[in-house]
C-alpha positions in Angstrom: 9.3 -47.1 23.5 8.7 -50.7 24.3 9.9 -54.1 23.7 8.4 -56.7 25.7 8.5 -60.6 26.0 6.9 -63.0 28.5 10.4 -62.7 29.7 11.9 -59.8 29.1 11.3 -55.3 28.7 13.2 -53.1 26.8 11.8 -49.8 27.0 13.8 -46.4 26.7 13.1 -43.2 29.0 14.8 -40.1 27.8 18.3 -41.1 26.5 18.3 -44.0 28.4 17.7 -47.8 28.0 16.4 -50.5 31.1 16.9 -54.0 29.6 14.3 -56.5 32.8 13.6 -59.9 32.9 15.6 -62.9 30.6 17.0 -62.4 27.1 17.8 -65.5 25.6 16.3 -64.2 22.4 17.9 -67.1 19.0 20.6 -65.0 17.5 21.5 -61.9 15.8 17.6 -61.2 13.5 15.9 -61.6 17.2 17.7 -59.1 18.0 16.8 -56.5 15.6 14.6 -54.5 17.6 16.7 -54.1 20.1 19.5 -53.2 17.9 17.5 -50.7 16.2 15.9 -49.4 19.6 19.0 -48.5 21.2 20.7 -47.8 18.1 18.4 -45.0 17.7 18.7 -43.3 21.1 22.5 -42.7 20.7 22.1 -41.7 16.8 20.4 -39.2 19.1 20.6 -35.1 19.9 21.7 -36.7 22.7 25.8 -35.8 24.6 25.4 -39.3 26.7 22.5 -42.7 26.3 22.8 -44.8 29.2 22.6 -48.3 29.1 21.0 -50.1 32.3 21.0 -53.5 32.7 20.6 -53.6 36.6 17.4 -55.6 36.3 18.8 -57.6 33.4 19.6 -61.3 35.2 21.0 -63.3 32.0 21.5 -62.5 29.2 23.2 -64.5 26.6 26.0 -64.0 24.4 23.9 -62.7 21.2 22.6 -60.7 23.0 26.3 -59.5 25.0 27.4 -59.2 20.6 24.3 -56.8 20.8 25.9 -55.0 23.7 29.2 -55.1 21.9 28.3 -53.6 18.6 26.2 -51.2 19.8 28.9 -50.2 21.9 31.5 -50.5 19.1 28.6 -47.5 17.3 28.9 -45.9 20.6 32.3 -45.5 20.0 32.2 -43.8 17.0 30.9 -40.6 18.0 33.1 -39.1 20.1 31.2 -36.7 21.2 28.4 -39.0 22.7 29.4 -40.6 26.3 28.3 -44.0 26.9 27.3 -45.1 30.2 26.7 -48.7 31.0 24.6 -49.6 34.4 25.1 -52.5 36.1 25.1 -54.8 39.0 27.0 -57.6 40.6 24.4 -59.3 42.2 24.0 -60.8 38.4 27.4 -63.3 37.9 27.1 -62.8 34.0 27.3 -59.2 34.5 30.8 -58.6 36.6 32.9 -61.1 34.2 30.9 -59.8 30.7 30.3 -56.2 31.1 34.1 -55.4 31.7 35.2 -56.8 28.0 33.0 -53.4 26.9 36.2 -51.3 27.8 38.2 -53.4 25.9 36.3 -52.4 22.9 35.9 -48.3 24.2 37.7 -47.5 26.5 35.8 -43.7 27.5 32.8 -46.1 28.4 31.6 -45.2 31.9 31.3 -49.0 33.4 28.7 -48.8 37.0 28.7 -52.3 38.7 27.2 -52.2 41.6 
């Protein structure tokens, strides 16, 4: 499945959700299709789900809230390993992504 706009692209491959571009959607309702896509993967038949954010240049506060909700959802599934891949290339990631570990201490955060 893929969600696409002129500024971003989000798609899944097996057990991984890829985020690419610039996400500045207006509030939770605008992020609902992305939430549904990732939620479906979290509740699928996977031992591990990866959110690959290495191509995501910018994410606004509503988008960060989306990641927080998904992290809390993953925490409810003790047999599921959540991996978040980010990059040091975009300052918002080094500033915001470590906060997800406060929500789910077993989250595997990989900033490269």
